[in-house]
N, C-alpha and C positions, 0 to 999 in steps of 0.2 A: 642549726647545722652550719658547719664551717663553710665559708666561702672559698672558692678556688678560682684562681686566674688561669688563663691560657699558658702562662709560663711557670706554673707551680712546679716544685721540685720535690724529690724524695732523696735525702742525703743521709748517709750513715758513715761512721768511722771506717775508714779504709776503703769505702766504695762510694762513689759520688756521681750523681746525675745532675748536670748543670742546666740551668734554663736554656742555654744555647742549643742543647740537644733536642729540644722540643720547641721550635719556633712556631709562631702563629701560622696557620695554614699548612702545618706538616701533614703529610699523607697519612692515611690510616695505618699503612704498614710501618711507617716510622713511629707513629704513636704506640703501636703494638710492641715494637722493639724497645722503645723507652720504658714503657711500664712493665714489661717482662723483666728487664734488667733491674729497675728499681725495686720491684717486688722481691726478687731473689736476693738483692743486696740487703734489704731490711730484714728479711726472714733469717738470712745467714748471720746477721749481727746478733740477733737474739740468741741463736744457738751458740755463737762464739762466747757470749757472756755467760751462758749457762754451762759451758764446757768444763770449767775448772771445778764444778760442783758434783759431788757424789749423789746417788739417788736419795740417800738419807738427808743430805743437805737440802735437796729440793722439796722435801716434804714439810720441813719445819716452818712453823708460823709463830713468831716470837711475841706477837701482840696483836690485838684486833685491828690496828691500823696498818699492819703489814700483811703481806700475802706470801705464800710459798712460791718458790721459783717455778715449780711444776704447774701451779695455777696460772701464773703470768703467762707461761708458754701456751697453756691450753685456752685461756681467755681470749688472747688476741687472735687465736685461730678460730674460736667461736665467732668473734666479731666478723671476720671475713665470711665464714660460713652463713651466718645469720642475715647479714646485710648486703652481701654481694653474690654468693653462690646460689642460695635457695631462691631469691627472687629472679634469677636469670638463667637457671638450668633446671627445667622440669624433670629431666632424667636423673638428677643428682640423687644419690642414696647416702644417707647419714652413716658416718663411721660407727656411732653409737648414739641412740636416741636419748640416752640418760644425760649426755654431755650438755644438752641445752639447759638443764636444770642446774648442773654442777658448775658450770663456767660462765653463766651470766653474772653480771656484777650488779649494776643498779638500773638496768633499763626495764622499767616497770612494764611498759608497752610491749616488750619482747617476751614477757611471760614470767612465771615464778622462778625463784633462784634460791640456792643454798645460802644459809646465813653466813655472812662475812666472817665473824669471829671464829667460825668452825671449819674454815678451809683447811686448817692444818690437820684436821682429823681424818681427812680423806686419803687413806693409803692406797685405796684402789678406786679408779684406775691408777696404775703405777707410772713411773716416768717413761718406761718403754711404750706403754699404751699412748702416752701423750706424744711421744716422738712419731708413732705411727699415725696418730690423728693429725698431726701437723703435715705429714707427708701426703695423707689422703686429701686434705682440703687444698694443700699447695697445688696438687695435680689438677684439681678441679678449677682453681683460679687460673692457672696457666692455660688450660683448655679454653676457658672463656676469654682470656686476653687475646687468644689467637683467632677466636671464632665469633666474638660479639658483633652483631650487625652494625653497619655504619650508622643506622638510624637510632641505635641505642648506645653508641660508643661514648658520647660525651657524658651522659649520666653514669654509665658503668665506670669510666675512668675517674669521675668525680668521687664516687663512693670508694673506689679503690684507693685514692689518694688520702682520703680521710682515715681509712684503715691503716696506711703506712704510717702516718703521723701518730695515730693512736698507739701503734706498736712501738714507735720510738719512745713515747712516754712511758710504756711499760718497761722498756729496756733500762731506763733510768731507775724506775721503781725496783726492778730486780736487783740492782746493786745496792741501793739504800736499804732494802728489806733484808738482803742477806747479811749486810754489815751489821744491822741490828741484831739479827740472830746470832751471829758470831760473837758479838759483844756480850751475849749473856753466858758464853762459855768461858769457864775460868782458865782454860788453857790458851785463850786468845788465839784462835787459828787465823791464818792468813787466807784471804780469798786468792791473792796473788803476791807471793813473797817478794817479787821483783817490782811491784807497783811503786810508783813515785808520784807525788803531787805535780801537776803541770808547772812548768817554769813561768815565771811572771815577768812582764814587761813594764817596769815601773818608771814613772816620771820623777820629778823632784818632790813630789808629794804636796802636802799642804792643802789649802782650799783655793778654788777657782771661782770667779764671778759667773753667775748665771743671771743674765738680765731679766727683769720681769717683763710683763707685757703679754700680748695675745700670741699663743703658739698653737700649733695643731699636733694632736697625738692620735694614736690608733693606727691601724693597718692601712697602708696607702694603696693597696690593691695589687702590688707587684709581688709575685710569689705567693706562697701559701699562708693563710692566716686562719685561726680558729674563730668561731662566731663571737667569742667574748672580746676580740680585739676590734670589733666593728661596733657602730660606724665611727669613722674618722671624724673628729670634731675639734672645736677650738676650745682652749682653756686659757684663763687669766692667771698668770703667775706673779707673785711678788718677787722683788729682788732677793736673791739668796746666794750664799756661798756654799759650794758642795765640795766634800773631800774627794780628792783625786783617788786616794787609796782607801781600801777597807780597813776597818779596825783590826789590829793585830793581836796575836797572843800575848805579846809583851803588854799591850794596852790592858788586855783582860787580866793579866796577872796583877797589874796595879789596882784594878777594880776589886779583885778578890782580896788583895792585901789591905785595902782600905775599908774592908767590911761590907762590900757591895751586896753580898748575899745575906747579910745580917741586919741591914738598914731598912726597915719597913717604909720609910718615907720616900724611898726611890722607887717603889714599886706601885703599879696598878693594884687595886684590891684583889682582883682575880689572880694577878701575878704573884702577889705575896702569899695568897692561899696555896698556889702551886709550889712555891718555894718550901712552904711549911709541910705540905702533904707529900711531896715527892722527895724532900730532903736535899734539894739542890744546893750544891756548894761550889759548883764549877760547871762549864759547859758539858753537853752530853759526851759520853765516852771518855771523860777525863778521870784518871785515877792517880792518886798520889802514892808513890812507892819510894821508899828509902829517901824521903824528903824532897823528891822531885816529881813534877807532873808528867804523866804519860797519857796518851790518847790512843783509842782504838782506830785503826785505819784499814783500808783494804789490804795493807801489807802486814796486818797484825798490830800488836801493841808497840808504839814507838814513843820516844821522848817528844815531848811538846817543843816545837821549834818557835822561840819567841818572835821570829821574823815573819812567820806565816800568818795569814789572816785567820782569825778565830772562826771556827766552824762548829756546826751542831749546836746552835743557840736558838732558843725560841723567840717569838715576838716579844714576850714579856721580858725576857733577858735583854733583848736589844733595846727596848724602850727604857728599861731601868739604867742600862749602861749610858744611853744618851742623856738621861737626866743627870746622872752622876757626872758626866763630862761637861754639862752645861750646854749641850747641843740638842739637836732634834734628828729624828729619822726623816729622810726625804719623803715627800709625797710621790706616788708613782708617776704623776705628771712631770715633776721636776727630774726625776731619774730618767725618764724616756727622753726628755728634751736634752738633758746633759749628755746622754749616751749618743744620741744622733749627732751632736756637735763634736763628739770625740773628746770630751772633757774628763772621762773616767778611766783610770787604770783598771784592768781586769774586770771590765764590765761583763764579759762573757767567759765561760769555760772553766771557772774556778768555783764560785759560790753563788747560789741564789741569794739575793740581798733583800732583807725585809724593808718594807716601806711603812709609812704611817697610814696608808690608805686602806680603807675597808673594801673588800671585794664586793662590788656593786656593778649593776649593768651601766654601760655607757648610755648617754642620752639617746633615745630612739632605738635602743636594742629591742629586738623581738626574737624569741626563740622559735626555731622551726617546729612544725608539727611532727608528730610521730616519735618513735623511739630515739632516733638520732637527735631529735630536738632536746633530749634529756642530757646531752653531753656536758654542757656547762651551765646553762641557765638556771637550773633548779638548785644550784649550789651557791647562788649569789646572796649569801647572808652569813653572818657570824664568823667569817674568815678574813684574813688579812692578805694583801697582795705582796708577792715577791717578784723581783725583776732580775733580768740577766739570764744566766744558765749556770750549770755546775760541771764539775769534772766528771760527773756521771752522765751528762747530757750527750746524746749522740751527736756527732759532728754535723753541723748544718741545721740542727733543730732549734737554733737560737735566733733571735731577732729582737730589735728594739721595742717592738710592740707587744711581745709575748707577756702574757699575764698568768703567772703561777699563783697558787693560792693554797693556804693551809690554815688550820686553826691555831690560835695564839700560843697554846702550850707545846706545839709540835717542834721537835728538834732532832728527829732522826734523819731528816733530810740534810743535804750539804748546804746549810744555810748560814749566812754571815750578815754583815751590815756595813754601811758607810753612813757618815754623818753629814748634816747640814747646819749652818748657823745663818740667822737672819740679822740684818743690820739694825 
């Protein structure tokens, strides 16, 4: 279960609750006001992200790894209902008893659930029903925020905060999943025709020295952290030089031109199998039209900008590119230390960055008991760690210790890479 400090925050794009708004020793009335505002801000952000989508858009599930927008909106609501409202309000009446089965995800201890690959087959309840469900649960949560007794407030607000950060994760998934769905449409629809990639703040580039020795990584206890960021611990690093900037589309075009996708010796065995089975010839969403590469974005199909960092690449592709370049991917420890030292351009807010680190528990990690203990711990195998945050990550949801993780073939996320070299 995620640990929470007294100064934890819930921050979203366009609405922000700073730690200073909830100092240690705040009155219960001030805490109620803080969490009411934070709850409304997060819930409103989800609706803002879904607003450009039609009811038909919100039903589609384009692959088993993605979920419909309607499901995301309902699942995060189920989370609050299951873990916050029902345990704290004996008078609460469910909006629809069937929703516990339909909108659970992987919490085995919380009961049975509908199969993930079949979420897109559920046309009913419809999007209007989900909107009403959200309003029903929102009202119950806000009543509890105003009435929870002082003796139960700390635990109540702790679970509420977990729910807010959980919903922010699904806000990102909402965008990545709808982009994948739109990319299957031969008319290349735009989620937002006015969308533009975030501006970058670039240094002179090149590589910068990261001295070896003993460093500390993991969450330092200030602000919010998920359980997989704990415990903070020491690591021993070798001397390494880390790229200030991420690998660009221009770099990747060179990789393609040099036969990167046709040279088996560059690839891990499973990666080469993925290239052959999936027919990869370029990053995800790249399409060659009239002799030029284009890529699907939230604004629809656009020409590939050579200066932009390459995105929608898998771990297998990142590893093959690093081998082709005569470099390596950073370990997650190297990435975190470099980010804390301010050595990286675009560490946050643009692309998640693959590392060469397997997703494993930190020394001394222990998952909490109960359903919320299933949040991260049971996934600590067969996946790779990404660091940073992406253009789809809600504002304030990023930090140097954040550990994202996906399977090596995954590339529908906003994922890129930077390189390291060893002396």
